N, C-alpha and C positions, 0 to 999 in steps of 0.2 A: 300413757301414750305421749303426752306433751314432753315428758322428760326424754323419751326416746328420740323424738324429733329434734329436741334441743341438743342432745348429745351428738346426733348425726351432723347437725349444723356446725357444732364446735369442731368435730373431726374434719369436716370439709374445709373449714377455715385454716386449721393446722396444716393439713395436707397442701392446701393452696399456698400457704405461707412458705412452705419448704421448696416450692418450685423456683428454681433460679432463672435469671434471664438467659443464661447460657443454654439451659434445658429448653426454654421456650424458643430460642433462636434455632436450636438444632431441630426441634419439632417443625418449626416453620420451614426449614430447608427440606425436610423429608416430604412435606406436602408440596413444596414448590417443584421438587424433582421427581416426585412419585416414587420415592425410595422406601419400599416396604409398605406403602399406603397408596390409596388411590389419589392421583394428583389433583390438587385443588388449590388454585391461586387464592381463592377467597379465604380458605383456612390458613394458608401460609401467611397472608397479609395480616390476619387477626393475631397470629402468634408473634409475628415480627413487631407489630404495633405494641403489644403488651410488653415485650422485652425492651423495645426502644424507649417506651415511657419510663422504664426503670433505669434508663441512662446507659444501656449496654451499647457500645460503639458499633460492633459488627451488626447488631440488629437495626441500629439506626441507618447503617449503610444499606442493608437489605430492604428496609422500608422505603428508603429513597429510590432504590432501583424499581420497586413496585410502583411508586408514584410517577416516576419518569416514564415507565413503559406501559403502565396500565395493567399491571398484574394483580387482579383481584380488587381493583379500585379504579375509579375514573382517573385518567392521566392528569397530573397536576405538577407542572414543572416548578412552580414556586414552592410547593410543599417538598418536592424532591430536593431542591436546592437547600431548603431549611434543614432537612435531615442529613444531607451530605455534609453540610457545614458543621452540624452538631458532632457527627462522627469524625470528621477531619480534625476538629479541635481537640479530639481525644487521640490524635496521631494515628488514625486508621489510614493506612497508606492506600487502600483501595478507594476510599472516599476522596482522599487528596488527589489521587490520579484522575478520578472521574470528574472532579471539579475542574481540574486543569484541562482535561479533554473537552468538556462542554464549552469553556470559554475560548479554547483554542479553535474549535471547529465553528462555533458561532451559529449552529443550526437551530438550537432550542433556546439559547439565551443570546443576548447581544455579545458579539465577539469582543474580547478584551485580551490581547496578547500579554499585557503586563500581569494581569491576574492569573492567566494561564501559566506564565513563567514562575510566578510566586508558588503556585501549588505543585507544579512539576518539581521545583526545587525542594519543597517540603517532602514530597513523596520519595524523591531520589535519596534524600538524606535518611529516610526511614527504610531504605532497602529496596525500593521498586526500580529494577533495572530498566524497565520500559520508559519510566518517567525520566530516567537519566539520559536515555537516548533522545527522547523528545526535547529535553532541555538542551542537549547538544545541538539538535537541529536549529533551535532558536538562536543559540550563540553563533552558529555557522551562517545563518541568514540575517541576523540582526533584528529579528522580530520579537518584540516584548522585552528585549535586553539589548545592551550595546554589543554590536558585533565583535566577536573575539574568537578567531579561528583556533588559537592556542587552547582556550578553555574547551571549545567544541571538541577538538581532537582528544583532549584529556578525558572528557566525559564519554566520548565514543569508545575510547580504549578501555576505560573502566567497565562499561556495560558489556563490551565485547568479551572481555576476560571472564565475565560472570555468565556468559552464554547467550546473550541476546543476539539472534541471527541478523537483525537489521543493523545493529551496531557493528557487528563483525563485517557486514557488507560495506558499511560506510568507511571503516578503517581500511579495508581492502582498496576501495575507490581512491581514498586520499593517498595511500601508498603507491598506487599505480600511476596517478597523475602527478603527485608531488606539488608542493607549494612552498611559500616562504617559511612555513612552520614544519611541515612534514617532508623529509627528503624522498625523492622518487626512488622506489625500491620494488621492482617487479617481482622479485622472489618473495618478499614480504607480502605483497599484494596477493600472490598466488596462494600462499599459506592461509591468509584470512578468507579468501574466496572459498577455499576448501573447507574451512571450519564452518562458514556460513551455509554452504551447500549441505553439509552433513547435519546442520541444525534445521534444515528445511526451507532455506531461502531460495526460491526458484530463480530469481534474477542472478544469484551467485552461480547457479549451475550453468546458466547461459554464459556468464562471464568466464567461467572456467573453460568452457568450450572455446571461447575467443582467445584465451591465453594459450591453449594447446594449438589452435589453428595458426596463430601468428608466432609461436615460440617465445611468448613473453613470460619470463620467470621460470620457464620449464622447456624441456626439449620439444620441438615441434612434433606433433602427432595428429595427423588429420583424421585417422580412424577414431581416436579417442575424442577429438572435437565433435565429430559426427554423432557419436554415442551420447555425448552430453547435450548437444542440441536436441537430439531426439527425446531425451529424458525431459528436458525443460519444456519442449513443445507439447509433450503429453499432459503437462499440467496447465496448458493454455497460455504459455509465454509467447507473445507475438514476436518479440525480437528473435527468439530462438527459431521460430517458424521461418522468418525471413532469412536467417542464417542457414537453415536447412535448404531453403530454395537456392541460395548461393552455392552451397556444396553440390547440389544436384546439377545446377546450371554449368558449373565449371569442372565437375568430376573430381572434387576434392574428397578423398577418403571413401568414395563410393563411385560406381560407374555413372558417367554423365547421362542425365535423363531430363530433357527439357519439359516433358509433360509433368513429371513430379515436381520439378522446379516451379512451374507455373502454379500447381496445386498448393504448394506451401506458401508461395508469394500471396496467393489469393486468400488463404486462411489468415495470414498475417495482416493483410490489408483490411479484411473484414473486422478484425479486432482493433483497427485504428492505427496500425503501424504505418507511418508515412513512407518509409523506405520500401515496405511491401507494396504500397499503392503505386509507387514509382515503377517498381519492377513489373507489376501487373500491366501497367500502361505500356512499358517497353515490349512485353510479350505480345500484347494485342497489336502493337504497331509493327512488329517484325514477323509475327506469326510463329514465334518460338513456343512450342508446347500447347498452342491453342490457335484456332483459325483466326487469320488476320482480320481485324475489325477496327478501322480507324475511329469510328464513332465511340466504341468502348475505350479505345486508347485515349482519346481526348477527354473522356469522362474521368478516367483515373489520373491522367496528367493534371487535370484541374484540381483534384483532391490534394495531390502533392504540391502543386503550385501555390495553392491557398495557404500552405504551411511553409511558404518561402523556400521551397526546393528550387534552386536556380535552373537546374537542368530541365525540370518540368515546366518552369515558366518559359524557358527558351523553346521547348517543344511545342507549347501552346502558340507561341509566336509563329513558328513554322506552320502549324496547323491552320491558323487563320490566314497566313500569307498564301498558302498553297491550296487551302480548301480541303484539308484532310479531316474528314469526319465532322466538319462544321462548314457553314457557309463562309466564303471568302469575305474578310473584313479587314481592310488595310489599317483602320484605326485601332481595332482591337489587337491586331498583330503588333503594331507599334507599342501599345500599352504593355504587352507581355514581354517584348524584347527589352523595353526600358526597365521593367521589374527584374528581368534576368541580368541587367547590368551589361548588356552587349552593345557598346556604342557603334560598332560596325554595322549592325542591322537596324539601327534606329532610322536610317534613311531608306531602308529596303532597296539597296542598290541592285 
């Protein structure tokens, strides 16, 4: 009997010895995702840890994710950083990118843009296109690295050519505006907005609509612009909603409809779009598409004015001067006229 138990023990050791870290990591992923087994973060953590202790970089990364987010273990950012670093030192680009993101965002660790730039650079060199776009952002803004628009454009272009929608959008923006490095080319901008929109960038869909509406880089087509704004707004894009409001308000590509214009302006404003807030205020002030209400108009003018929209600041000056929706107050009126930069009204002649 003892011999049988001894043999079983030996067999168990042999079988265990043949289990590779790759197999352990794959098993851990199955439990993490519930792929063919009942989902269990506790079990996935156990497998990831076994593989990580064997020095397997992908498992070290997965273990770090577990520690960061509390999957099967109490959250511990210090242990997460330790395993991200172990994995990154073995050139795991997911770990490199995550380290960069953590130091870039600064929500779980102390923000350090230089460290973020270091790891974005490492990850981008190992093939992470999203890291390349993030690094381009840093060169474009001068955060963590010395500002260099030429390098920024180079990295945006490289990431864009490899299919990153955000990089494609950035290349389009630079081409549309032009600067000392990138020549203004609306046709080029249109093509990149098109690529970005096909890759799922919602802002690019809205920008394409603006290109069609204004005839930038493409023949003007108001109906096409309307369709694109409609598509972008269906994904919750506030700018597109404001643009739809403008289309309905002016009858561009669609029959004029002040009620629908107000509705889209309001949707846009509720999502924080300042132009939308200003248009809502105008609608309440004029009674276009909604019952006239000076009190509501003043409320929305204030939202826009607080974001330095001069026309809204001027409107608040008028409201306090005339008592539209607020109690007359000559001093507040003066304050808002001054903010609006209207020297003629400073004296309230």
